[in-house]
C-alpha positions in Angstrom: 204.0 7.9 176.6 206.5 7.7 173.8 208.1 11.0 172.6 207.0 12.5 169.3 210.4 12.0 167.8 210.3 8.2 168.7 206.8 8.0 167.2 207.8 9.7 164.0 210.8 7.4 163.7 208.7 4.2 164.2 206.2 5.6 161.7 209.0 6.0 159.1 210.1 2.4 159.7 206.5 1.1 159.3 206.1 3.0 156.1 209.4 1.6 154.8 208.0 -2.0 155.4 205.0 -1.2 153.3 207.3 0.3 150.6 209.2 -3.0 150.6 205.9 -4.8 150.0 205.5 -2.6 146.9 203.5 0.4 148.1 204.2 3.8 146.7 204.6 6.6 149.4 202.0 9.4 149.1 201.2 12.5 151.0 197.9 14.2 151.5 197.1 17.8 152.9 196.3 18.1 156.5 193.4 20.5 155.7 190.8 18.6 153.6 187.7 20.2 152.0 184.7 19.7 154.4 182.3 19.3 151.6 183.4 15.9 150.4 183.4 14.4 153.9 179.9 16.0 154.7 178.6 14.6 151.4 179.8 11.1 152.4 178.9 11.1 156.1 176.4 13.9 156.7 176.6 16.3 159.7 177.7 13.5 162.0 181.2 14.0 160.9 181.3 17.4 162.6 181.1 15.5 166.0 184.5 13.9 165.5 186.4 16.3 163.2 187.8 19.7 163.7 186.2 22.2 161.3 187.5 25.6 160.2 187.1 27.8 157.3 188.3 30.8 155.3 186.8 33.2 152.7 188.4 31.6 149.6 188.2 27.8 150.3 185.2 27.6 152.4 184.8 25.0 155.1 187.9 22.8 155.8 188.5 19.9 158.2 191.8 18.8 159.8 192.4 15.4 158.4 190.4 12.8 160.3 192.0 10.0 158.3 193.9 9.3 155.2 191.6 7.1 153.2 189.3 9.5 151.6 192.1 11.7 150.2 194.1 8.7 149.0 190.9 7.4 147.3 190.3 10.8 145.6 194.0 10.8 144.5 193.9 7.2 143.0 190.5 7.7 141.3 191.8 10.9 139.6 195.3 9.8 138.7 196.0 6.2 139.7 197.0 3.2 137.5 195.8 -0.3 138.1 196.7 -2.2 140.2 198.1 0.2 142.8 199.5 0.1 146.4 200.1 3.2 148.5 201.5 3.9 151.9 201.5 7.0 154.0 202.5 8.4 157.5 201.3 11.5 159.3 199.0 13.0 161.9 195.3 12.6 162.0 192.9 14.6 164.2 189.7 13.5 166.1 187.6 15.5 168.4 187.3 13.8 171.9 184.3 15.3 173.8 183.6 12.3 176.0 187.0 10.9 177.0 189.7 13.4 178.0 192.3 10.7 178.1 192.0 9.7 174.4 194.4 11.8 172.1 192.9 14.2 169.7 196.0 14.1 167.4 198.1 11.0 166.8 200.2 9.5 164.1 198.8 7.0 161.6 200.7 4.8 159.1 198.6 3.0 156.4 198.6 0.6 153.5 196.0 0.6 150.7 195.6 -1.7 147.8 193.5 -1.0 144.7 193.2 -4.3 142.8 190.1 -5.7 141.0 191.8 -9.0 140.0 191.6 -10.8 143.3 189.8 -9.0 146.1 190.0 -12.0 148.5 193.8 -12.1 147.9 194.1 -8.4 148.5 192.1 -8.7 151.8 194.5 -11.5 152.9 197.6 -9.6 151.7 196.7 -6.4 153.8 195.7 -8.4 156.9 198.7 -10.9 156.7 201.3 -8.1 156.2 200.0 -6.1 159.3 199.8 -9.4 161.3 203.4 -10.0 160.5 204.6 -6.7 161.6 202.5 -6.8 164.8 203.5 -10.5 165.6 206.0 -9.7 168.3 203.2 -7.9 170.5 201.0 -11.1 170.5 197.9 -9.1 169.9 194.3 -10.3 169.7 192.9 -10.1 166.1 189.2 -9.8 165.3 187.6 -9.8 161.9 184.1 -9.3 160.7 182.3 -8.5 157.4 179.9 -5.5 157.1 179.0 -7.0 153.6 177.0 -9.8 155.3 174.7 -7.4 157.1 174.3 -5.2 154.1 173.2 -8.3 152.0 170.9 -9.4 154.7 169.2 -6.0 154.7 169.1 -5.9 150.8 167.2 -9.3 150.9 164.4 -8.0 153.2 160.9 -8.2 151.8 160.2 -4.5 152.3 160.2 -1.2 150.6 163.4 0.2 149.0 162.9 3.2 151.3 163.1 1.1 154.4 166.1 -0.8 153.1 167.8 2.4 152.3 167.1 3.8 155.7 168.5 0.5 157.5 171.6 0.5 155.1 172.3 4.2 156.0 172.4 3.4 159.7 174.3 0.2 159.7 177.1 2.1 161.4 174.9 3.3 164.1 173.8 0.2 166.0 171.2 1.9 168.2 169.6 3.8 165.4 169.6 0.6 163.3 167.9 -1.3 166.0 165.3 1.3 166.5 164.5 1.5 162.8 164.3 -2.3 162.6 161.9 -2.4 165.6 159.7 0.2 164.1 159.7 -1.3 160.6 158.7 -4.7 162.1 155.9 -3.2 164.1 157.6 -4.0 167.5 157.7 -0.4 168.3 154.8 1.8 167.1 155.2 5.1 165.4 155.0 8.1 167.7 151.3 9.1 168.4 151.9 12.6 167.3 153.1 11.5 163.9 150.1 9.1 163.5 147.7 11.9 164.3 149.5 14.3 161.9 149.4 11.8 159.0 145.7 11.1 159.5 144.9 14.8 158.6 143.9 15.5 155.0 146.2 18.5 154.9 148.6 18.5 157.8 149.8 22.1 156.9 146.4 23.6 157.1 146.2 26.3 159.8 149.8 25.5 160.7 150.9 29.1 160.8 154.0 30.6 159.0 156.7 28.3 157.8 160.0 28.8 159.6 163.2 26.8 159.5 165.3 25.5 156.5 162.8 23.2 154.8 160.5 24.8 152.1 156.8 23.8 151.9 157.4 21.4 148.9 160.1 19.7 150.9 157.8 19.3 154.0 155.0 17.9 151.8 157.4 15.5 150.1 158.5 14.3 153.7 154.8 13.9 154.6 154.1 11.9 151.5 157.1 9.6 152.3 156.0 9.1 155.8 152.5 8.1 154.7 153.9 5.7 152.2 155.9 4.2 154.9 152.9 4.0 157.2 151.1 2.0 154.5 154.0 -0.5 154.1 153.4 -3.9 155.5 155.8 -4.6 158.5 158.9 -6.7 158.1 158.1 -10.2 159.4 159.3 -11.4 162.6 161.0 -14.3 160.9 163.1 -11.8 158.8 164.1 -10.0 161.9 165.2 -13.2 163.6 167.5 -13.8 160.6 168.9 -10.4 160.8 169.5 -11.0 164.5 171.1 -14.5 163.8 173.6 -12.9 161.4 174.5 -10.3 164.0 174.9 -13.0 166.7 177.5 -14.9 164.8 180.7 -14.7 167.0 183.0 -17.7 166.7 186.3 -18.7 165.3 186.3 -18.2 161.6 185.6 -21.9 160.5 182.7 -22.3 162.8 181.3 -18.8 162.0 181.3 -19.8 158.3 179.3 -22.9 159.1 176.7 -21.0 161.1 176.4 -18.4 158.2 175.9 -21.2 155.7 173.1 -22.5 157.8 171.5 -19.1 158.0 171.9 -18.7 154.2 169.5 -21.6 153.7 166.8 -19.3 155.0 168.3 -16.1 154.0 169.7 -16.7 150.5 170.6 -13.0 150.0 173.8 -13.5 152.0 174.9 -16.4 149.9 177.3 -14.4 147.7 178.8 -12.7 150.9 179.4 -16.1 152.7 181.0 -17.3 149.4 183.5 -14.3 149.6 184.2 -15.1 153.2 185.1 -18.7 152.2 187.5 -17.3 149.4 189.0 -14.8 152.0 189.7 -17.6 154.5 191.2 -19.7 151.8 193.5 -16.8 150.8 194.4 -16.1 154.6 195.2 -19.8 155.0 197.4 -19.7 152.0 199.4 -16.8 153.6 200.0 -18.8 156.8 197.3 -17.1 159.0 195.9 -19.7 161.5 192.3 -19.3 160.5 191.2 -22.0 163.1 192.0 -19.4 165.8 191.0 -16.3 163.9 188.1 -14.6 165.6 185.0 -13.5 163.6 182.3 -11.2 164.9 179.6 -10.2 162.4 178.9 -7.0 164.4 182.5 -5.9 164.3 183.2 -2.7 162.5 179.8 -1.1 162.9 181.1 1.8 164.9 184.0 2.6 162.7 184.1 5.0 159.8 181.2 4.5 157.5 183.1 3.7 154.3 183.7 0.1 155.2 181.4 -2.2 153.3 183.0 -5.6 153.4 186.0 -7.4 155.3 187.0 -5.5 158.5 189.5 -6.3 161.1 191.3 -5.0 164.2 194.2 -5.8 166.4 194.0 -5.2 170.2 196.2 -5.6 173.3 194.3 -8.2 175.4 196.1 -6.9 178.5 195.2 -3.3 177.8 191.5 -3.1 177.3 191.8 0.6 177.7 193.6 1.1 174.5 191.9 1.5 171.1 192.9 -0.7 168.2 196.6 -0.8 167.5 195.7 -1.5 163.9 192.4 -1.6 162.0 191.2 -1.7 158.4 188.8 -3.1 155.9 187.3 -3.1 152.5 185.7 0.1 151.1 184.6 -0.8 147.5 181.6 1.6 147.6 183.9 4.5 148.6 185.7 4.4 145.3 182.3 4.4 143.5 181.3 7.5 145.4 184.5 9.3 144.7 185.2 8.0 141.3 182.7 10.0 139.1 181.5 6.9 137.5 184.5 4.7 137.9 185.1 2.2 140.6 187.8 -0.3 141.8 187.8 -2.9 144.6 190.0 -1.5 147.4 191.2 -2.5 150.9 193.5 -1.0 153.4 194.8 -1.0 157.0 196.1 1.6 159.4 198.5 1.3 162.3 199.4 3.6 165.3 203.1 3.6 166.0 202.6 5.4 169.2 200.6 2.6 170.6 203.1 0.1 169.3 205.9 1.9 171.2 203.8 2.0 174.4 203.1 -1.7 174.3 206.7 -2.5 173.5 207.8 -0.3 176.6 205.6 -2.4 178.8 207.0 -5.8 177.9 
């Protein structure tokens, strides 16, 4: 493993490369307010972040990544367009794999530019690809926006669409919901029996727990409304599965998605954005004919990605995580912008992994 001093030195070199590309260096506090992250991702974030607290500032989290604080900073004070770079430690709890580090150095490059989103996607990807070129890594791309558009185009209730969109980044939960909403998996018998009662709370005993009686009644009403909603058709489920199954080199993937869009026009705009992005990548010298595209890629990453996503991996070291990853997070700027928003895309690199791979060659 590379030393900390060597890792920090390489991080400084990488940040200098991004500064040369026009990025402004920024710093963010290691301790981040937990409330913002919990509002964005719910209680799930606790499973992968270190949480602490004090009497004055309340709950705090050791920085799980840089993107959220950088977006907050830009939306509060930034000009347009803007490019930022940063370097420092991030912290992730590791409860399943003791060999994966719970603290490592990350270097990033973020672009906020509404003039040409496809060009910004290509800029970030091409810059990182150029830096990593000596390592001959495998690049994978995807587009979360395709699946989001497909879900938004379903002929079902807004509540069901919202539930599916909320769990796009949890593939098993997403599949379980899709199976239930399509009638493939029936609702639990205990729930069905409960909803048939005129007043499910009658003779139920004292109320305990965190939910109030009005909240419980509202939840029962929502479940009854869902039970009365017609199932999602098998044809629409097949189209969702067809989108998720697209795994090809980018030009062939684009052809497949265009074919799917004939029957699922809701993805048409997202397919058009993919074409614009490929044109922009090609203009920057990226060999798109060999560039992998996987429509499911990125669904287990942080929940703020909502468009183009990418990762660079060492083919000879499948045990290693991505050496670099990133993507587009337009919706995050809307959530943190207090009414304002701006298209944004970024990528991060792990200098420790770069040094480890260089030492092995």
